[in-house]
N, C-alpha and C positions, 0 to 999 in steps of 0.2 A: 099559300101559307096560312097555318092557323096559329095564333098566339095564344099561349096559356095565360089566362089573367085571373087575378085573385082580387076580391073586394077587400076594402080597408079593415073590415071587421075580422077577418081571418087572420090566423097566425101564420106568418110567412116562414118561419123556420120550422120545418116539418120533420117529424120521425127522428131518423138519425142525424140530421143536421142539429136539431135542438139538443140531443144527447150529447153530440160532440161539443157543442158551444157550453153546455151546462158544467161539463167537467173543466173547462178552461175557466169559466166565469166564478166558479165555486172554489178554484185552487188558491193557493198563496200566491201573492205577488212577488214575483222575483225582483221588481224594482221599486218596491214600496208603494206608497199611494193608497187609494181606497180599494177596498174589496167588496164584493157583492154581499149584501145584508139579507138578500132574500133569493133562495134559489128558484129558477125558472120552474121547478116542479111543485113549489108550494106558493101558488099565485091565486088561490080561491077568492081572495078578497080584493083582487086588482079590479079597479073600475072599468067600465065598459070601454071608455076611451084609451085606456091603457092596456086593454087585453092584447092587441096585436103586439105589444112590445114586452110582454110578460117573460118570453123565453130569454130575453137579454139580461134579466135581474134587475134588481134595484141596489143602487149604491149610497154609501155614506154621504152625508152634506159635505161640500167642499172636494169633492171627488172630480178631477178635470182631466181633459185629453186635449193636447196641443195639436193644432193642425197647421202646417207650413205649406204655401203654395205660391205660385205665380198668378194665381186667378184673383183679380182685383175688383173693387166695387165697379158697377153696381152688382156683379155676379156674387160677390161675398154675401150680400143681403139675401139672395135668392137661395144660397145654399144654406144660410142659417135658418132661414123659414122652412126649408125642406126636412131639416132635423129638429126642429123646435119641439115638436111633440115626444120624439124619442127622448130628448134631453130632460123634458118635464117629467116623463114617465120612469125613466131610470134613474134621474138624479145627477146624471153626469153633466158638468159644464163644459161645453166645447169651446175652446179658445182659438179663433181663428187668426191667422196672421198671413197677410199677403204681401209679396214684394215683387218689384219689377227687377230684382237682382237675384232671384231665387236660385238660379242655376249656379251662380257663383257663391252665394252664401251657404247653401245647403252642406257642400262638402267641408267648407270652414267650421261650420257649427258642429258637424259630426266629428271631425278631428279634434275639436277643443272640448268634447264631452258635452256638448248642448245641443244634441239631436233633437228633433221635435219627436212627439209621440208618433205623428202620423205626417207623411208627406205626400203631396200629389204629384206624382212624377210624370212630366209630359212626354218623356221618349223612353222607350225600352233600353236605348243605348246608355243612357244615364243610369238607369236601374242596374244593368250588368256591370257597369264602372263601379258603382257603389257596392254591390254585392262581392265583388273581387277585391275590394279594398279593406283597409282596417275599420273596425267598428261597423261592420256590415248591417243591413236591416235584418230583422227576424222573419223566420219563415211564417208565411200565413197559416192561420190555424184550420183545422178540418172543416170547420163550418163555413169558411169563406171558399175552400176549395170546392166543397160540395154546391154552394151557390152558382159558382162559375161553371162548374160541370152542368148544372141544370139550365142555366139561363143564357150562356154565351156561345157563339160559334167557337169551336175547339181553338181556332188560331189565336184567339185572345189570351188564353191560358199560357200558350206557348211563349207570348211576349211578356208574360209576367213572371216567367220561369228562368232561372240562370244556373247553369250546369246542374240540372236535374233538380233543383230546389224551387218550389212554388212560393213566390214572394208577394205577388201583387195582383189584386183584382183589378179589372178595368173600371173606370169612373165614367167620365163623359165620352162621346164619340163624334166624330164628324165624317162626312161622306164626300169623298172627293171625285167619285165617278159619275158626275153629273154634266149635262150640256143644257145651258140656258137658252131660251128661245122667246119669242113673242107668239102666243096663241092667237092673237088678233091677225098679225101677218100670215101666219099659217092657214087660218081660215080663209082669208081674202085671197090667197094664192092657191088654196087647194092642196096645201101640204098636208102631209100626216106624219106624226111622230114614228121615227123609225125603231125598229125593234132587233134589227140585225145590222152588222156592219156593211153588208152589200146594200141595204136599204138606205143607210146613211151616206154612202158614197153616191148613190143614185140620186138622193135629195140634193147633196151638194152639187152635183153636175147639173141638176134641173135649175137650181137657183141661178148658177152661172149663166144659163140660157135665158133665165128671166131677167139678168141684168142685176141681180144681187150677189155681192160677194158673200159666200156661205159661212165664212169664219172670221170672227173677231180674235185679236190676239194682243196681249201686253205682259211684258215679263219684267218691266222697270220697277224696282222696289227699294230704292236706296242702296244702303250696304248689302241688301239680301237680293239685289237684281239678278235674275235668272231663275229664281226658285220656281215659277209656274211651268217653265219649260221642262224641269226635272219631273213635275207632275205628269206631263203629257207623255214622256218617255216611259214612265212607270206604267202608265195605263197600258201602252203598246206592249211593254215586255211581259206583263202579266196576261195580257190578252192573246198573245202569240206563242209564249214560251211555257206559260203555266207556273204554278206556285213553286215547284221544286227548283226550276232555274232561277226563278226570281229570288228565292232564298240563297242560291249559290252565288248570284250577282251580289247581293247584299254583303256577303262574306268574302267576295272578291275570289272565290273558287272559279267562278265564270267571270272573266275580266271584261272591262268595257270594250276592248278591241276584239273580242270573241265574235264568231259568226252569228250567234244569237243576238247580241245587242247591236252589232252592225245592221242586220236585217230590220231590226226594230226601228233604228235610226233612219233607215231607208223609207220605211213606211211613214214615220213621222214626217220626213222631208216631203212626202207626196202629199201630206195632210197640211201641215201648218207652214211649210214653206213654198208651197204650191202658189205662184203668183195669180193664178186665175182664182184662188180660193179666199185670199186675204189681202189687205187688212183695210177695209173700206171705211172711210171717215178719218183715217190716220195716215195712209199712204201705202207704200209698197211693203215687201216681206221685210226689209230691213228696219221698218218702223215699229216691229213688234218688239224690238230690243229697247227702243225709248218710249214706248207707251206704257205709262203706269198701269199696273195690273188692276188698280181700283177703277180706272176709266174705261178699260177694254170693252166692257159690255154696253156702253152707252149708246153706240150706233144701232143697236139691236131695236131700241124704242123708236128710232126713226125709220126703221125698215132698210138701212143702208147695209147692214150685214145680217146674216141669218142667225148664227149661233155662237155660243162661247163655251169652252170647255173649263169649267171651274167649279171648285168645291161648294158645299151646301152653305158655308159661311158668307158666299158672296150675296146671299139674300139681303143682307145689311146694305149693300151699295145702291140697290135700285131706288130707294126713297131720296138719296142724294142727287139722283138724275130727274126724278119726277115725284114730287111731294105726294104721299099717299098712295104710291104705286101698288097696284094689287097684284100680289103673287098667287097665282091660282091657275087652274086649267082653262078658265075663261077671263083670265086678267091680263094685265099689261105684259106680265112676264111669267114664266114658269120654267120648270126644268123636267128632263127625262133622263133616264139611266143611259149613260153611254154604252152602246151595245157590244156584246163580246165579239169575238173574231172566229175562234174555233169552238165547235160544238162539244169537244171532249174536256173543254175547261169551263165549268158551270158557274155561271154569274160571277164574273171576276169583278172584284171591288177593291179599290185602294182607299184607304182611309186613314184616320188618326185617332189619337185620344189620349187620356191620361190614366195613371196607375195608382191605386191606393197602396202605399208602402209603410210599413210600420217599423219602428226602431226600439219598440218596447213590447213585452208580453204580458204587460199587467191586465188583469181581468177587464178592467173598463176600457182599455185599448182594444182588446180582442171584441168586447161588446160592439164598440162603435165601428170597428173595421168590418165585423159581420154585418152589421146594419148597412153599411155603405155598399155591400155586395148584394143586398136584397133586392127584390122587386118593389116592396113598400118604399125604400128610399128613392129609388129611380123614379117611381111614379109621381112621388111628392115633388121631386126636382123638376120632372117634365112639366107638371102643371104650372111651375113658375114661369114658363116660356123661354123660348129661345136656347134650348138645350136638348141634346139627344143622347139617349142611352142606347147601346146595342144589347141591352138586357131584354130578352125576349118575354119576360114576365109583365112587362109595361103595356097595358091596353092601348091600343092606337088611338082611342078617343080621348086619352089623357093630353095628346099633344094639342097645343093652342095654336099652332100654324102649320100651314100646308106643306112646307119644305121639310120641317123636322119630321112630320108624320111620313112623308115620302122616304126621307133618310131612313127612318126606322124600319119601315117596311123591307128595305135591302139590308140594312146593317144587322137584323135579327135573323137572316136566313141561316140556319144551321148547316145548309148544304153549299152555301156559297164559297167561292174560292176568294177569301178574303186575305188581304196582306196590308201590313202597315206602310206608311209612306217609306219608300226606300232611302231616300236621302237623309232622313231622320234616323234611319238605323245604321248608316255607314259612318266611318269616322269624320269628325267635324271638318277636318282638313280637305276632305272629298266631298261630302254631301252638302256641306255648308260652306264650301271654299271653292275647289277647283271645277267641280261640276258646274256650279253656277256661272263661273267666269267663262269656261269653255262653251257652254251652250249659249251664253250670250254672244260670244264670238261667232258661234255658228250662224246666228241670226244677223248680227249687225255687220260682219264683215265676209260673210258667206265663207268662213273658214272651213277647209276640206274635212269631211267627216273622220277619216283616219287620223288626222292630226289632233282633232279635238278628243277622240277616244283615247289615243295614246298619251296624250298630256294628262288626262283624268288618271289614267292607270299609273302613271309615273308619280302621282301625288300621293298614292296609296302609301301609309305609313309601314315601315318595315316590320314593325312588330306591334 
């Protein structure tokens, strides 16, 4: 894969995108507030440091754009640093507000006529709910659509679209299709990183013969206990059934008790409910339900279990097990891509992320919205560390840590079979309720698969 990169000195809104944005930036504001005082086409006197931002225009003193999000400090400071130069050059003051009650507060604020200019929506399902309600978000301008078409895997635009209207560009991303392991243990035992599902199974069997349980597992997470198991099932469904069936499963056109999902559960049972495979350091299969997901990978460092299927964000856990743990191909721990199963399903990836949604079409809001969809913004944010973008315009050498870079290598593949976390797309009563409960019982009580799947189907809302 080759990435299209651009230097900081280049103007990132090219040709038609700049023209489309210029029309929006120079038009009248339908919601009041500041208007651009300089057209993007009349920026001959712009300083060298502001040249990359010339296409966004300049705005009158006091022009503000409000942002509401669930993302709290210290990430807030990293966001503010990433758009500081944009704010300086355009004259737009960005007012950032983070809340741990975001999902409850946002609909209330919208209903009360106090919607933010921009919200970072963490789930496509919430975006769809807002788009179909009163006081919906505004459609994204052409400049944002052009950036998304240029820089993202097409699946991302679909998740930002509701009933044929494109509302929201992706923001941050996370990679869920990873397997964590110890490079030092692999080297000592002569193991190689598998690139196919057959090789992964063969490696697991070899570890068993060597006296190592190949898989760690833990799904306990307080009130969210069970969620890692939904991720495991999603990995299997996407890898065996493909994107279309996955989408139908999310919409309940394909039910949980369908042959496609039953067969996926059977494959998952042979993997994570296999007594020979799990759960060294904690106990038998049933202990997966009581082992905190945060602790699940710890036995890897001691060589007690070989691998853990968990997302890119698990990188933060290793330092709690071993201070200063090195995450690298030659380090204490590292990750590899969970291989595909069928050759006709190219690079299946399950992931997640946020979406930039606007509730105003004022020129300054569209300017900032367009910037947030650009490679320039994503590159600046990536340089702050600990954050990944699926924007293919970000050069890989901008990443400051190995796992973020590895995540970006996969998330930016335009031909990958990317799908958003299914449980996040399903109705909350299912994806964040009955599915968690039933999969936990599947591990803890060895509840029969048919009963588990039927119970999840029964919880699906009637409308």
